[in-house]
N, C-alpha and C positions, 0 to 999 in steps of 0.2 A: 276628772277635773283633779283628784289628789296627785301627789307627788310628780306634777309634770313642769312646773314651772314656779314663779316667786309671787303668781296671782290667785293662788287657789282661793283665798277667801271672796276676792273681788268676782270671780269667776262663778263661784256658788252663788253670792249674791244676785246676781244676773240671772241666773236660771232661776232662783225663787222669785224675781219681778216677773220673770217671763209666764213662770206658772200662774202669778198672779192674775197678770193681763188676759192670759188664755181662760182662766174660770170668767172671766167677765165677759168674755163671747161664747162661752158655753164648750172650749176647750180645756186641755190640760196639758201639764209637763210631768211627767214622772220620772224621778231619778232612781236609778238601780244602785243598789248596795254592791259592792264588789269587793274584789281581794285587796286594793289599795286603803278601802274605808276599814276593812277588818284590820289590816297590818296596823295601820294608826290606831286603831282603838286599842289594840294590844300593846302598844309602844314599840312597834319593830319599823323603824324608821330609816331602814337600808334603801330604799329608793327614792326617798325624799330628793328634790331636784336640787341638785349643789347645796349640800348641808347648810351654808351660811344664806344665800338667797333664799332657798326653799321655806325657810322659817322666819324671814324678816317679818312678814305680816304678824306672823304668831307672837315674836318678841316684841313688836308695837304694843301688842295687845298685854302681854306679859308684863311690861313695863306699868303700865297701868294698875294691874293687879299688885305689884311691888308697891306702888305708891300707895293705894287703898290698904294693904294688907299694913304698910307703915305707919298708915293714920291710925287703924285699930290698935297697932302695938303702942303708939305714941299716948293714945287715951289711957291707956294700963301702965305703963311704965315710964313714960316720961317722952316728951316730943322728940328729943334729941336721939334717943336711943331708939325709938320707932322708925327715924329716918333712915337709920344705920343698918336695921334689921330688917327693913321691909320685904326683902327678897328672899327671908329664909324658908317661905312655904315651898321653895324651889326645891329644896334639900330632900324631900319625901320623893322626889323623880330621881334622885341617884345623879343628878346632872345629867339628866338623859332628854333633852328636848323638852324641860317642863311645861312652857308655855302652850306648846304642840299637843303634848298629851294631856294636859288638863281639859284641853277644848275637845279632845277626842275621845277619853277613855269613856267605859260605860257609868252612865251616870254623870259625867263631866258635863263642861258648858255648853258644848254642841249637840248634846245627846237629844234633848226633846225638840229644841227648834230646827236642827236638820237632820240627824243619822235616823231618828225615829221615824221621819215622814220618807225615807228612801224605801223601796221596795225589794226583796231580794227575787220577785219574780212578779211580772205583772202580765194580766192577758188584757190584748186590744183585738177587738172582733175575735178572729181564730187563732191570731198568734201569739205566742208565749214569747215573753221578752225576759231574759235571765242571763246574769253574766257568767261566764264558763261554762254554762251546761246543767242541764237538769236530767236526773235518771228516775226511771222507775220505781227505784229504792228510796230516795226522796219522796216521792209521791205515798210511798206506801208508809212510810214513816209517820207522815204527819196527816195522813186520813183519819176520819173519824171513825170510832170503833163499830157503827151502823154499816149496815149492807148497802147503803144508798148513797154512802160518800162517795163524792168524784174528785176527778182531779182538779176542779175550781176550789173546792173546800180544803184540799190539802194545800194548795199556793195561799189560801187564806190561813191556814194554820200556820203555815211556815212563817208568812210575814208578820204575824202577831207574836209567834216566838221568837223572832229576831228581834222586835219592837221591844218586847219586854226584856230582853238579855241588855239592850242598848241603854235602857233607861234605869237599869237596876245598877247600883254602886256594887262592885262586887268584892270589895276591902272594907273594914270596918268603918274608916270614916278618912276624911280628908282634911288634913292640918292647914289650913289655908292661912293661920297667922306665923306658923313654924315656929310654936313654943314647945322645943323639946329639951327635956331633961338631962339627956347623956347621947353620945354617940350611938351606944346600942341601941337605944330606941328609934333613931333614924334609921338605921340598918334594918331593924326589925320593921318599920314600918313601909321602907321601900321593897323588903323580901316580900311582905305581905301584899302589896300591889302588884308584883311580878309574879307571883304564884297565883294570886286571886285570877289573873287575866291569862295565867297560860292555857 
């Protein structure tokens, strides 16, 4: 779904709704976590479909974040200043698709409701579904230490490890108001985000 067109969020909402409908009748929809989810999570947007069009949905959301940040700043430093500086939260993303990145980064806005629910690998019947392959080394790495550990246990552990990574913020904090004291502080925070997600 990611990086294919300008309706990524709409398509994702549709898949989630289909999943809810399927559960009602005893079925389910499993979304797999693949390389495009990983790329977006790490702030690598080279594959975003048409840079402008591919980020339209996210920028619409980003505008609401600007307004909310402006309101919070307005309460602290005055309404007029707040409305002018409401987009300063974007600085920490080094002008690198801030609305999209804040949605997909580990611990970000879509981490819990979307990314953490995706599976790295899923078993349905006797078939394993995974994006781009699964090796014996993967299973060995994620198996339990006891001798009775099987492939299903390793897949469960793999999915758990991915979920924990997705839900954990890997930099010290997110400055959602954009109140920085210096340019050096902005650069330091942007570099921390980039190195933590590398």
